[in-house]
C-alpha positions in Angstrom: -2.3 9.2 24.0 -3.0 11.7 21.2 -1.2 11.1 17.9 -1.8 14.3 16.1 -2.1 14.6 12.6 -1.6 11.3 10.6 -0.8 11.2 6.8 -2.8 8.1 5.0 -3.5 7.0 1.7 -5.7 4.2 0.2 -5.3 2.7 -3.4 -8.2 0.5 -4.5 -8.9 -1.7 -7.5 -12.3 -3.1 -7.9 -13.2 -6.6 -9.0 -13.6 -5.5 -12.6 -9.7 -4.5 -12.6 -8.4 -7.6 -10.8 -7.9 -11.4 -11.3 -10.1 -13.5 -8.7 -13.4 -13.0 -7.1 -12.9 -9.4 -5.5 -11.0 -6.3 -5.4 -7.6 -5.3 -3.6 -7.0 -2.2 -1.4 -3.5 -1.0 -0.5 -3.5 1.3 2.6 -0.6 3.3 3.7 -0.3 5.1 7.1 3.1 7.1 7.7 3.7 5.7 11.0 2.8 2.0 10.4 3.7 1.5 6.6 1.8 -0.3 4.1 -1.2 -3.0 4.5 -3.4 -4.6 1.7 -6.8 -6.0 1.8 -8.3 -8.7 -0.3 -12.0 -7.5 -0.5 -15.3 -8.7 -1.7 -17.3 -7.2 -4.6 -17.8 -4.2 -2.3 -14.5 -2.6 -1.3 -15.6 -2.3 2.4 -16.0 -5.8 2.5 -12.5 -7.3 3.7 -11.7 -10.8 3.4 -8.1 -10.4 4.5 -6.3 -7.5 5.8 -2.4 -7.7 6.6 0.8 -5.9 6.2 2.7 -5.9 3.1 6.1 -7.8 4.1 7.7 -6.9 0.8 7.7 -3.3 1.7 10.0 -2.9 4.7 10.1 1.0 4.8 7.3 3.1 5.8 7.9 5.4 2.9 8.8 2.9 -0.1 9.9 4.1 -3.4 6.9 4.5 -5.6 8.1 2.3 -8.2 8.5 -0.5 -5.5 4.9 0.1 -4.5 3.8 -0.3 -8.1 5.5 -3.7 -8.4 4.0 -4.8 -5.3 0.6 -3.4 -6.4 0.8 -5.2 -9.8 1.5 -8.6 -8.2 -1.3 -8.3 -6.1 -3.9 -7.0 -8.7 -2.6 -9.5 -11.4 -1.9 -12.8 -9.2 -3.5 -11.7 -5.6 -0.2 -12.5 -4.2 2.9 -10.5 -2.8 6.0 -10.7 -4.6 8.8 -12.9 -3.4 11.2 -10.2 -2.7 11.7 -7.4 0.0 12.4 -3.9 -0.9 14.1 -2.3 2.1 15.2 1.0 0.5 13.4 4.0 1.4 12.1 6.5 -1.3 14.7 9.5 -2.2 11.8 11.9 -1.5 10.8 10.7 2.1 12.6 13.5 3.8 10.8 16.0 1.8 7.4 14.1 2.4 8.1 14.4 6.3 8.9 18.0 6.0 5.6 18.5 3.8 7.5 20.1 0.9 6.6 17.7 -1.9 6.2 19.8 -5.1 7.1 23.2 -3.7 
């Protein structure tokens, strides 16, 4: 099955920017949503890779993504809340019209 073009994004913090023994990586794929990885000293050495249960929508509000990222970077854990609302700009993202 051909999936066509897929939009994705990776945000990474190396060990110097996180608490703990390694880095953090957030991955987003438009059809799958958000995942995170706990990494070793090298961001390609993945120790744990799992879905971000706190973000329950594929195109989450950027402020909620920042909240989740801060919790992961500072404490190496997901927040105890779930964000179910999508981002107001999601329709424009899907149409490819952001910033136009």
